[in-house]
Phi, psi and omega in degrees: 000120180266168177296150179298146184304328186286338179262002183274132171269120192235314189280157181298326184290324183288312176304314175305317184297322180290319180291326185280320187248350185286171179259157186241129172233143178237149168226189192279342180242345192219159164236129178258121168258124180237137173240120180296148176295138175274116179276118176254167178300329175283337177250038187286339178262146187293334181291337176279351176294142175295163174297159176289125173270133180239129172237150176240127178246128180217115192268180184281342173296330180294318185193139173286334184274120184298324178299322173298308183301322177291316178309311181294324177290318170306312174302320181294313182303320184289327180283324181292328180301323180284335178267347176318312184296332186271352185281135175293145183284155166092347178294150161241126185241135168234119177260127181249128185273126178281158179297334184285000181296321183286335187292318178255130172291114186253138180264160179302323179295327181289319174295319177303314184299310182294312180300325175297313176293323177297311179300327182284328182293327185269356183066031179277328182283136177292123186090351179043051183299000000 
C-alpha cells in the first residue's frame, strides 16, 4: 500500500531542496530531513497549506537486494499511514534508512514509534506529542 499521491514527494528538485535547506534529526534506524513550509501572504492560514509531502530514500548500502529494500519501504509506509492524520500541513520530509536497519529485524510498530519520535522532535506532528 503506497502513500496517497497528495502525500508523495516526487521531484528531484523537491528532494534537493529538502537536503539543501532542511533540518536534520537522527534515530537508530532513520535520518529525517524536514523542510518547514514557507508562509507567504496568500498561504498565511494553515488551512491554505498543501498536504505534507514525504519521500523515502533507501540506498543499496542498506541491502544489495531490492526485495529487502522494498520490504523496509513497505513497513515504513504502513507506519506512516497511521501518522498521516497527525501531520501538520505544508512540510516536506525525506526519511533516509540507515544501513543498521537490516541488522535488527524491525517490526512496523517499532518503525512507528521511531518515526513518531522524530516527527515530534521536528515539530511536524500536530500537538508535538
